[in-house]
C-alpha atoms as an extended CHARMM CRD file, in Angstrom:
* protein
*
       185  EXT
         1         1  MET       CA             27.7900000000      -34.4920000000       36.1960000000  PROA      1               0.0000000000
         2         2  LYS       CA             27.2300000000      -35.8870000000       32.4380000000  PROA      2               0.0000000000
         3         3  LYS       CA             23.5920000000      -36.6370000000       33.4420000000  PROA      3               0.0000000000
         4         4  VAL       CA             23.6440000000      -32.6770000000       34.6650000000  PROA      4               0.0000000000
         5         5  THR       CA             24.9070000000      -31.8390000000       30.8660000000  PROA      5               0.0000000000
         6         6  ILE       CA             22.4150000000      -33.5330000000       29.0680000000  PROA      6               0.0000000000
         7         7  TYR       CA             19.4550000000      -33.0550000000       31.0380000000  PROA      7               0.0000000000
         8         8  SER       CA             20.4910000000      -29.1310000000       30.5120000000  PROA      8               0.0000000000
         9         9  ILE       CA             21.0980000000      -29.4980000000       26.6850000000  PROA      9               0.0000000000
        10        10  LEU       CA             17.5300000000      -31.2610000000       26.4770000000  PROA      10              0.0000000000
        11        11  ALA       CA             15.5400000000      -28.3270000000       28.4740000000  PROA      11              0.0000000000
        12        12  ILE       CA             17.4180000000      -25.8910000000       26.3400000000  PROA      12              0.0000000000
        13        13  LEU       CA             16.4390000000      -27.8800000000       23.5090000000  PROA      13              0.0000000000
        14        14  ILE       CA             12.7720000000      -28.0940000000       24.2110000000  PROA      14              0.0000000000
        15        15  PHE       CA             12.1720000000      -24.7200000000       25.5620000000  PROA      15              0.0000000000
        16        16  ASN       CA             13.4800000000      -23.6620000000       21.8630000000  PROA      16              0.0000000000
        17        17  ALA       CA             11.6930000000      -26.5920000000       20.2780000000  PROA      17              0.0000000000
        18        18  GLN       CA              8.6530000000      -24.7140000000       22.2580000000  PROA      18              0.0000000000
        19        19  LEU       CA              9.6360000000      -20.8690000000       21.0540000000  PROA      19              0.0000000000
        20        20  SER       CA              9.6720000000      -22.2780000000       17.5800000000  PROA      20              0.0000000000
        21        21  THR       CA              6.6310000000      -23.2950000000       17.6320000000  PROA      21              0.0000000000
        22        22  THR       CA              4.8190000000      -20.1360000000       19.6660000000  PROA      22              0.0000000000
        23        23  LEU       CA              6.8660000000      -17.7080000000       16.5940000000  PROA      23              0.0000000000
        24        24  ILE       CA              5.2860000000      -19.6710000000       13.5720000000  PROA      24              0.0000000000
        25        25  ALA       CA              1.9220000000      -19.6400000000       15.3220000000  PROA      25              0.0000000000
        26        26  GLN       CA              2.0710000000      -16.5090000000       15.5960000000  PROA      26              0.0000000000
        27        27  ASP       CA              2.7570000000      -15.9390000000       11.9310000000  PROA      27              0.0000000000
        28        28  LEU       CA              0.2790000000      -18.1410000000       10.7430000000  PROA      28              0.0000000000
        29        29  THR       CA             -2.0460000000      -16.3810000000       12.3910000000  PROA      29              0.0000000000
        30        30  GLY       CA             -1.9110000000      -13.8230000000        9.9300000000  PROA      30              0.0000000000
        31        31  PRO       CA             -3.0690000000      -10.3080000000       10.1970000000  PROA      31              0.0000000000
        32        32  GLY       CA             -3.3070000000       -7.6860000000       12.7720000000  PROA      32              0.0000000000
        33        33  ASN       CA             -1.4570000000       -9.9100000000       15.4320000000  PROA      33              0.0000000000
        34        34  ALA       CA              2.0370000000       -8.3630000000       16.2520000000  PROA      34              0.0000000000
        35        35  VAL       CA              4.4610000000       -5.7460000000       14.8700000000  PROA      35              0.0000000000
        36        36  ASN       CA              8.2960000000       -6.1710000000       15.9300000000  PROA      36              0.0000000000
        37        37  GLY       CA              6.9560000000       -8.8110000000       18.6990000000  PROA      37              0.0000000000
        38        38  LYS       CA              4.1530000000       -6.5640000000       20.1690000000  PROA      38              0.0000000000
        39        39  LYS       CA              0.6370000000       -7.0550000000       20.3220000000  PROA      39              0.0000000000
        40        40  GLU       CA             -1.0380000000       -4.0770000000       17.5130000000  PROA      40              0.0000000000
        41        41  THR       CA             -4.5270000000       -2.7130000000       17.4260000000  PROA      41              0.0000000000
        42        42  PRO       CA             -5.2670000000       -1.1150000000       14.2370000000  PROA      42              0.0000000000
        43        43  VAL       CA             -6.0030000000        2.3680000000       13.8530000000  PROA      43              0.0000000000
        44        44  PHE       CA             -8.2830000000        3.8670000000       11.1420000000  PROA      44              0.0000000000
        45        45  LYS       CA             -5.7140000000        6.4360000000        9.3350000000  PROA      45              0.0000000000
        46        46  GLN       CA             -7.9380000000        9.3000000000        7.4340000000  PROA      46              0.0000000000
        47        47  ILE       CA             -6.4890000000       10.7390000000        3.9790000000  PROA      47              0.0000000000
        48        48  ALA       CA             -8.0440000000       12.7670000000        2.5070000000  PROA      48              0.0000000000
        49        49  GLY       CA             -7.3740000000       12.8040000000       -1.7190000000  PROA      49              0.0000000000
        50        50  LEU       CA             -6.3930000000       16.6310000000       -1.5540000000  PROA      50              0.0000000000
        51        51  ASP       CA             -3.9300000000       16.7820000000        0.5340000000  PROA      51              0.0000000000
        52        52  VAL       CA             -2.3980000000       13.5620000000       -0.7730000000  PROA      52              0.0000000000
        53        53  ILE       CA             -2.8820000000       16.2420000000       -4.3180000000  PROA      53              0.0000000000
        54        54  LYS       CA             -1.0940000000       18.8700000000       -2.6270000000  PROA      54              0.0000000000
        55        55  THR       CA              2.7650000000       17.7450000000       -2.0950000000  PROA      55              0.0000000000
        56        56  VAL       CA              2.7400000000       17.5500000000       -6.0230000000  PROA      56              0.0000000000
        57        57  TYR       CA              0.5300000000       20.3480000000       -6.7760000000  PROA      57              0.0000000000
        58        58  PRO       CA              0.5270000000       22.2520000000       -3.8200000000  PROA      58              0.0000000000
        59        59  ASP       CA             -1.8040000000       25.3920000000       -6.2960000000  PROA      59              0.0000000000
        60        60  ALA       CA             -4.3830000000       22.3540000000       -6.2290000000  PROA      60              0.0000000000
        61        61  VAL       CA             -7.4280000000       24.1240000000       -4.7930000000  PROA      61              0.0000000000
        62        62  ALA       CA            -10.3680000000       21.3650000000       -5.8520000000  PROA      62              0.0000000000
        63        63  VAL       CA            -10.9900000000       17.7510000000       -7.6780000000  PROA      63              0.0000000000
        64        64  GLU       CA            -13.6530000000       17.8560000000      -11.4730000000  PROA      64              0.0000000000
        65        65  LYS       CA            -14.7930000000       14.3640000000      -12.1320000000  PROA      65              0.0000000000
        66        66  VAL       CA            -14.4820000000       13.6450000000      -16.2810000000  PROA      66              0.0000000000
        67        67  ASN       CA            -15.7830000000       10.5890000000      -15.9130000000  PROA      67              0.0000000000
        68        68  ASN       CA            -15.9470000000        7.3250000000      -13.6590000000  PROA      68              0.0000000000
        69        69  VAL       CA            -12.2950000000        6.6210000000      -13.2010000000  PROA      69              0.0000000000
        70        70  TRP       CA            -11.1720000000       10.0240000000      -13.8990000000  PROA      70              0.0000000000
        71        71  PHE       CA            -10.8490000000       13.2400000000      -12.3460000000  PROA      71              0.0000000000
        72        72  LYS       CA             -9.0640000000       16.4120000000      -13.6330000000  PROA      72              0.0000000000
        73        73  ILE       CA             -7.0560000000       18.5320000000      -10.8410000000  PROA      73              0.0000000000
        74        74  LEU       CA             -7.6760000000       22.4020000000      -10.6540000000  PROA      74              0.0000000000
        75        75  ASP       CA             -5.9490000000       25.6480000000       -9.7430000000  PROA      75              0.0000000000
        76        76  ALA       CA             -8.3220000000       28.3890000000       -8.3780000000  PROA      76              0.0000000000
        77        77  ASN       CA             -7.6440000000       30.0210000000      -11.9930000000  PROA      77              0.0000000000
        78        78  LYS       CA             -9.4820000000       26.7940000000      -12.7280000000  PROA      78              0.0000000000
        79        79  LYS       CA             -6.4440000000       25.9100000000      -14.7610000000  PROA      79              0.0000000000
        80        80  LEU       CA             -5.8020000000       22.2770000000      -15.1920000000  PROA      80              0.0000000000
        81        81  LEU       CA             -2.6700000000       20.8650000000      -13.5520000000  PROA      81              0.0000000000
        82        82  GLY       CA             -2.4800000000       17.3190000000      -13.5150000000  PROA      82              0.0000000000
        83        83  TYR       CA             -5.4180000000       14.7640000000      -13.2510000000  PROA      83              0.0000000000
        84        84  THR       CA             -6.1130000000       12.2150000000       -9.8930000000  PROA      84              0.0000000000
        85        85  LEU       CA             -7.6600000000        8.0700000000      -10.0450000000  PROA      85              0.0000000000
        86        86  SER       CA             -8.4690000000        6.6140000000       -7.5780000000  PROA      86              0.0000000000
        87        87  SER       CA             -9.1850000000        2.9550000000       -7.0160000000  PROA      87              0.0000000000
        88        88  LYS       CA            -11.4760000000        3.4540000000       -4.2260000000  PROA      88              0.0000000000
        89        89  ALA       CA            -14.1940000000        2.7180000000       -6.2450000000  PROA      89              0.0000000000
        90        90  TYR       CA            -12.5690000000       -1.1090000000       -7.2400000000  PROA      90              0.0000000000
        91        91  SER       CA            -11.0370000000       -2.1070000000       -3.3500000000  PROA      91              0.0000000000
        92        92  GLU       CA            -13.8120000000       -3.5670000000       -2.0730000000  PROA      92              0.0000000000
        93        93  GLY       CA            -11.9200000000       -6.9740000000       -1.2320000000  PROA      93              0.0000000000
        94        94  ILE       CA             -8.9220000000       -6.1610000000       -1.8660000000  PROA      94              0.0000000000
        95        95  ILE       CA             -7.7090000000       -7.0780000000        1.8990000000  PROA      95              0.0000000000
        96        96  GLY       CA             -4.4040000000       -5.3890000000        2.9880000000  PROA      96              0.0000000000
        97        97  TYR       CA             -3.2970000000       -6.1540000000        6.5090000000  PROA      97              0.0000000000
        98        98  HSD       CA             -6.2780000000       -5.0020000000        8.2110000000  PROA      98              0.0000000000
        99        99  ASP       CA             -8.7870000000       -4.4040000000        5.3250000000  PROA      99              0.0000000000
       100       100  THR       CA             -9.1470000000       -3.1070000000        2.5310000000  PROA      100             0.0000000000
       101       101  THR       CA             -6.2770000000       -0.4260000000        1.2840000000  PROA      101             0.0000000000
       102       102  PRO       CA             -7.4060000000        2.1620000000       -2.1910000000  PROA      102             0.0000000000
       103       103  VAL       CA             -5.2250000000        4.0570000000       -3.5710000000  PROA      103             0.0000000000
       104       104  ILE       CA             -4.8880000000        7.8030000000       -5.0310000000  PROA      104             0.0000000000
       105       105  VAL       CA             -2.5530000000        7.8960000000       -8.7620000000  PROA      105             0.0000000000
       106       106  ILE       CA             -1.6190000000       11.4990000000       -9.5570000000  PROA      106             0.0000000000
       107       107  THR       CA             -0.7190000000       12.4970000000      -12.9900000000  PROA      107             0.0000000000
       108       108  ASP       CA              0.4570000000       15.1450000000      -15.1040000000  PROA      108             0.0000000000
       109       109  LYS       CA             -1.5060000000       16.8880000000      -17.7620000000  PROA      109             0.0000000000
       110       110  ASP       CA              0.5250000000       14.0400000000      -20.1000000000  PROA      110             0.0000000000
       111       111  GLN       CA             -1.4850000000       11.0450000000      -17.3950000000  PROA      111             0.0000000000
       112       112  VAL       CA              2.4030000000       10.5300000000      -16.3450000000  PROA      112             0.0000000000
       113       113  ILE       CA              2.0960000000        8.9960000000      -13.3220000000  PROA      113             0.0000000000
       114       114  LYS       CA              3.5570000000       11.3580000000      -10.2420000000  PROA      114             0.0000000000
       115       115  LYS       CA              2.6740000000        9.8720000000       -7.3750000000  PROA      115             0.0000000000
       116       116  VAL       CA              0.9730000000        6.7370000000       -5.9470000000  PROA      116             0.0000000000
       117       117  SER       CA             -0.4660000000        6.5370000000       -2.2870000000  PROA      117             0.0000000000
       118       118  LEU       CA             -2.6070000000        5.2310000000        0.1440000000  PROA      118             0.0000000000
       119       119  LEU       CA             -5.8880000000        6.9580000000        0.7880000000  PROA      119             0.0000000000
       120       120  SER       CA             -7.5660000000        6.0990000000        3.9320000000  PROA      120             0.0000000000
       121       121  ASN       CA             -7.0960000000        2.7570000000        5.1250000000  PROA      121             0.0000000000
       122       122  TRP       CA             -6.5640000000        0.6600000000        8.0700000000  PROA      122             0.0000000000
       123       123  GLU       CA             -2.9180000000       -0.5640000000        7.5130000000  PROA      123             0.0000000000
       124       124  SER       CA             -0.3580000000       -0.8850000000       10.1390000000  PROA      124             0.0000000000
       125       125  ALA       CA              1.9810000000        2.5590000000        9.9470000000  PROA      125             0.0000000000
       126       126  ALA       CA              5.0980000000        0.2020000000       10.5060000000  PROA      126             0.0000000000
       127       127  TYR       CA              4.1370000000       -1.7680000000        6.7570000000  PROA      127             0.0000000000
       128       128  THR       CA              3.2690000000        1.4070000000        5.4750000000  PROA      128             0.0000000000
       129       129  LYS       CA              6.0650000000        3.3410000000        6.6210000000  PROA      129             0.0000000000
       130       130  LYS       CA              8.1860000000        0.3250000000        5.5680000000  PROA      130             0.0000000000
       131       131  LEU       CA              6.9740000000       -0.0560000000        2.2480000000  PROA      131             0.0000000000
       132       132  GLU       CA              7.9140000000        3.1210000000        1.9500000000  PROA      132             0.0000000000
       133       133  ARG       CA             11.2800000000        3.5280000000        2.6260000000  PROA      133             0.0000000000
       134       134  GLN       CA             11.8880000000        0.4080000000        0.1820000000  PROA      134             0.0000000000
       135       135  ASN       CA             10.7920000000        3.4770000000       -2.7130000000  PROA      135             0.0000000000
       136       136  TYR       CA              7.4290000000        0.2390000000       -3.3400000000  PROA      136             0.0000000000
       137       137  PHE       CA              4.9450000000        2.9350000000       -4.3380000000  PROA      137             0.0000000000
       138       138  ASN       CA              7.1830000000        4.9480000000       -6.6390000000  PROA      138             0.0000000000
       139       139  THR       CA              7.2670000000        1.6900000000       -8.6040000000  PROA      139             0.0000000000
       140       140  TRP       CA              4.6070000000        3.1490000000      -11.2190000000  PROA      140             0.0000000000
       141       141  ASN       CA              6.4690000000        7.0380000000      -10.8550000000  PROA      141             0.0000000000
       142       142  GLY       CA              7.1760000000        8.2460000000      -14.6920000000  PROA      142             0.0000000000
       143       143  ILE       CA              5.2570000000        5.7230000000      -16.5380000000  PROA      143             0.0000000000
       144       144  LYS       CA              2.1720000000        6.7790000000      -18.0730000000  PROA      144             0.0000000000
       145       145  VAL       CA             -1.6310000000        5.8820000000      -16.9800000000  PROA      145             0.0000000000
       146       146  SER       CA             -1.7040000000        3.2360000000      -20.9080000000  PROA      146             0.0000000000
       147       147  ASP       CA              1.6760000000        1.4540000000      -19.3690000000  PROA      147             0.0000000000
       148       148  ALA       CA              1.2490000000        1.3790000000      -15.6090000000  PROA      148             0.0000000000
       149       149  GLY       CA             -0.7030000000       -1.7460000000      -16.1250000000  PROA      149             0.0000000000
       150       150  THR       CA              2.1210000000       -4.0550000000      -17.3040000000  PROA      150             0.0000000000
       151       151  LYS       CA              4.9950000000       -2.5720000000      -14.3790000000  PROA      151             0.0000000000
       152       152  LYS       CA              5.4060000000       -5.0980000000      -11.9640000000  PROA      152             0.0000000000
       153       153  PRO       CA              6.4370000000       -4.3990000000       -8.9720000000  PROA      153             0.0000000000
       154       154  GLU       CA             10.2220000000       -6.7050000000       -7.9210000000  PROA      154             0.0000000000
       155       155  VAL       CA              9.1780000000       -8.9950000000       -4.7420000000  PROA      155             0.0000000000
       156       156  ASP       CA             12.6450000000       -7.5050000000       -2.3440000000  PROA      156             0.0000000000
       157       157  SER       CA             10.2530000000       -3.9380000000       -2.9250000000  PROA      157             0.0000000000
       158       158  TYR       CA              8.5750000000       -4.9630000000       -0.4270000000  PROA      158             0.0000000000
       159       159  THR       CA              9.8220000000       -7.8210000000        1.8310000000  PROA      159             0.0000000000
       160       160  GLY       CA              8.4360000000       -8.0280000000        5.2210000000  PROA      160             0.0000000000
       161       161  ALA       CA              4.7790000000       -6.0170000000        4.7480000000  PROA      161             0.0000000000
       162       162  THR       CA              3.2760000000       -8.5700000000        1.9470000000  PROA      162             0.0000000000
       163       163  TYR       CA             -0.8360000000       -7.9260000000        2.7240000000  PROA      163             0.0000000000
       164       164  THR       CA              0.0560000000       -4.7070000000        2.3570000000  PROA      164             0.0000000000
       165       165  ALA       CA              2.2000000000       -4.7560000000       -0.8340000000  PROA      165             0.0000000000
       166       166  SER       CA              0.0050000000       -7.0330000000       -1.9070000000  PROA      166             0.0000000000
       167       167  ALA       CA             -2.9620000000       -4.7000000000       -1.8450000000  PROA      167             0.0000000000
       168       168  VAL       CA             -1.4410000000       -1.9800000000       -2.8950000000  PROA      168             0.0000000000
       169       169  LYS       CA             -0.7050000000       -3.9260000000       -6.4760000000  PROA      169             0.0000000000
       170       170  LYS       CA             -4.0600000000       -5.1670000000       -6.7430000000  PROA      170             0.0000000000
       171       171  ASN       CA             -5.1610000000       -1.2970000000       -6.4400000000  PROA      171             0.0000000000
       172       172  MET       CA             -3.1860000000       -0.4090000000       -9.1020000000  PROA      172             0.0000000000
       173       173  GLU       CA             -3.9650000000       -3.0570000000      -11.1100000000  PROA      173             0.0000000000
       174       174  LYS       CA             -8.1280000000       -2.9310000000      -11.1250000000  PROA      174             0.0000000000
       175       175  VAL       CA             -7.6480000000        0.9010000000      -11.3770000000  PROA      175             0.0000000000
       176       176  ILE       CA             -5.4600000000        1.4250000000      -14.5010000000  PROA      176             0.0000000000
       177       177  THR       CA             -7.6910000000       -1.2090000000      -16.2630000000  PROA      177             0.0000000000
       178       178  ALA       CA            -10.5280000000        1.2850000000      -15.5550000000  PROA      178             0.0000000000
       179       179  ALA       CA             -8.4530000000        4.0360000000      -16.3100000000  PROA      179             0.0000000000
       180       180  ASN       CA             -7.4570000000        2.1240000000      -20.0150000000  PROA      180             0.0000000000
       181       181  ALA       CA            -10.8190000000        1.3860000000      -20.4520000000  PROA      181             0.0000000000
       182       182  ASN       CA            -12.1080000000        5.2480000000      -19.8320000000  PROA      182             0.0000000000
       183       183  LYS       CA             -9.9420000000        6.7940000000      -21.2160000000  PROA      183             0.0000000000
       184       184  ILE       CA             -9.6070000000       10.5260000000      -22.0360000000  PROA      184             0.0000000000
       185       185  LYS       CA             -8.0370000000       13.2330000000      -24.2010000000  PROA      185             0.0000000000
């Protein structure tokens, strides 16, 4: 009886060790393997900048280039509603969970950030939703673009979606640096 019990315990320990090794190996193999235990195939999400802008300024109908970084947000009467920045030109080499993760930054007329959001990307919907639930994209809201470069997201604000959050943070740093180097009045 004692031999059966010892062998049973030994078999359970070996099984658990093998299972742990498999799970750790899956975690270490990097992006694209599993989300909530399921194999995931990346899906491209087309996100138009104007659609994101309309979530802040429903009357927006156009964007007009001010310089290489800044764009005016205009209504049908060409009235200025606010400004927008895009990190798309700066996102090369900044990889999230699957690929580049450009962001759009929407500000008011005083260049205070109203919204940060992803543009077209290959990120996992589950991780993007997790960051949204954790208010990660709101980290910069209410801050002037000129001061946003010093704002760093709290580590807890993106636990579980580190690749995506890190890429968003790097995109923000690049576009804010470019915006501050190309100031508008």
